[in-house]
N, C-alpha and C positions, 0 to 999 in steps of 0.2 A: 510666422515661426513654424518650423517643421515639427509635426507631432512624432515623437519617438517611442511613446509608451501608450498602449491602449488595451482595452478589454479584448481578450481572445474571442473570435467569432463563435467558437464552440461552447462558450459560457453564456448563460442567460444573464440579462441585465437586471439582477435582483440583489437585494441586500442579504448578506450572510447572517445566519443565526448562530454560528458557532461561538463558543465562549471566547472572551478576549485572551489572546495568547495561544490559542489552538492553532496547530499547523495545517489542519485540513484545508483551509482556504488557499494557502500557498501551494499545497500539493495539487489541488484542483486546477489552479492556474497553469502549473507546469504541464499537467496532462493535457489540458485544453490547447496549450501552445503547440504541443507535439501533434495533436490532431490537425490543427490548422496548417502546420508546416507540411504534413504529408497529404493534406487535402482529403481526409477520410471521414469528415463529419457526416456527410450525407449517407454513408453506408456503415456507420458505426452503431453497434448495439452494446450498451453497457449492461453489466449484471451487478446489481446492488445487493449487498448482504444485510444482515440485521445488525444494528448498532448505529453509531454516528455516521458510518459510511452509507447507511440506507438513504440518506438525503441526496444521493447522486442525481436522482431524477429532478430534483428541485433546482439544480445549478447547471447541469450540462444540457445543452440544446441538442440532444440526440435521443434516439429510442432507448428505453431502459426496461429491463426485466428485473423484477424483484424476486430474489431467491429466498427459500427458507434458511434459517440460521445455519451457517456452515456449509451450505450446499452450492455456493456461487460457482465454484469450479466445475461442478457436475452440470449445472444449468448452462454455463457457458459452453461446455462441451457439446451439449445438445443443440444449442443455437448455432454454433460454428459448423457442426456437421449438417444441420438442416439448411443453413444458408452460408455455404463456404465462401461466397463472394463478399461477405460482410467482414468488417473489422470488429472483433469482439474482445472486450476487456472486462475484467472484474475489478472491483474496488472494495477491499476487505480490511477489517481490523484484526487485531491479534487474538481476541477472544473467539472471533468467528473463524479465522483461518487456521490458527495454530492449536485450537482446542476442539471446538465442536466440529470443525471441518478438516481435521487432520487427514482422515482417510481420503476425502475428496481431492484435496490439493496434492497429496503425494501421488495418487494414482493418475490424476490428470497430467501431472508433470512427467511421470514415468512413461505414460503413453505418448508423450510429445505432442499433446494437443496444440494446435496452432492458434493459441490465445495469448493475451498479455495480462498478467496479474499485477495489480498495484496493491501492495500490502502495507498498510499503515500501522506501525508498531509504536504504541504509546504505553506499553507495559501494564495495561489495565483494561478491564471491561468499562469503557468510557460511558456508554449510555445507560447501562442496566444497573448501576449502583457502585461501581468502582471495585468490583471483586478482583481477587488475584487471578492473573492470566498466566499462561505458560511462559510468557516473556517477562513477567514481573521479576525485578532484580532481587538478589539475595539481600535480605534486611529491609526491603521496601515494605512499608505498611499499606494495607488496603482494607476495605471493609470486611474482608474475610480472612485477613492476616494482620490483625491489629498489633501484633508484636513483631511483625516483619516476616518476610519469607524465610523459612528455615530449610536450607538445602538438604539436610539429612532426612527431613520428613517430606518435603515438597519437590525435591529434585532441583537441578540447576535450570536457569532460564534457557529456553530452546533458541538456538540460532538458526532461523529458518532459511536464510539465504545460503548458508553453508550446507545445511542438510539437503536442500533440494539440488544443489549444484553437483551432488554425487550421483544423481540419477541420469541414466543414459538419454532419456527423452528431453532433458533440459538443454536448450540452446544458449540461454543467457540468464545469468543470475547476478544481481548486484545489490548492495546496500548503500543508501544515501541518507542525507539529512538536510534540513533546510533552515538550520538555526543560525547560519552566518552567510554573508554574501558569497564567500568561497565555496561553501558546501552547497549552497543553492545553485550556483552555476554548474557544479559537477552533477547535481541531481538532474538538472535540465538536460545535460549531455547524456546521462545514462537512461533516462526515460525516453529520450529520442531514439537511442540505440535499441531499447526494448521494442518500441513501436516499429522501427525499421525491420527488425527480425520478422514480425508478423506480416508487414507489407510485402516482404520478399518471400514469404512462405517458408521460413526456416525453422518453425516450430515454437515450442513453449518458451516464453520469456517472463522473467520474474524480477520485480523491483520491490525491495523492502525499504520503506521510508520511515526513518525515526521521527517521531512526533511528540510534542508536548501535550499534556493534559492537565493544565493548571488547576481545574476544579477538583478532580479526583486526587491529584497529588497534594492539594492543600497549599499551593504555592501561588505567588503572584506571577503575572506573565513573564517578567524579566527573570525571575528566579527559575521558572520552569524552562525557559529558553536556555538558560545557562546550564541547567541539569542535563539537557540533551547533549550539549557539547562536552560535558565532563563524564558523569557517571555512565550515561548510555553509550556514548562513543567509546569509552574505555572498554566496555564489555562487548558491545555489538560493533565490531570493527567495520569501518566504512571501506568500500572497495568493490571490485568486480571479482566474483568467485568462479565464474565460468563464462567463457566467451568462445563459442565454437569457431569463430573466425580465426582464433589464434591456435587452434589445435591441429 
């Protein structure tokens, strides 16, 4: 019988530790499949941030640099400039990229650094206690917003894919989700496109991936997955927001 599904070469053969229903593992697989397809594993350097995304080095069979909280884009800039022949990507959460690392991501994008950013948005600080993040939805309860996010006091959730798409240095910006087979297949396509931009030296590429966080949301895996496809996709519209091939 022909084998049609197997572990990507770029992933280590280890058991995942992520919570049941978390989408990190699925996103890891799509990123690894893109690495395999472009044959960049041996020259890839990943940059891990602080948060659940920090476990990058435990799952990907590539060299990884760990960055201080929020500084992954700055570290990746240094790595790419020092080793321009390398394929460099960051893997970051919303508390890391959209809050603590806002300056770093905006300026790296504006400069058009030739890196690929994978931004996992689960609308909460996943590892550090479930605090409200810049992407937390209005009305969503967290450990620091027990009555729900109040837009008049806390502002509206930030749409990072749209925000970065306005910058001249950004070559590609898209938002995807992996909550359904249809969305997963589109996510695979857009991640591949983001990798292609760096392989071809076209500049900064950005993927925002909507993800569930059953533990901090207080939901079971099925309910958390459903929430991604309803509340999150209603506010964080899926799609490609900038593709310089079409300009």
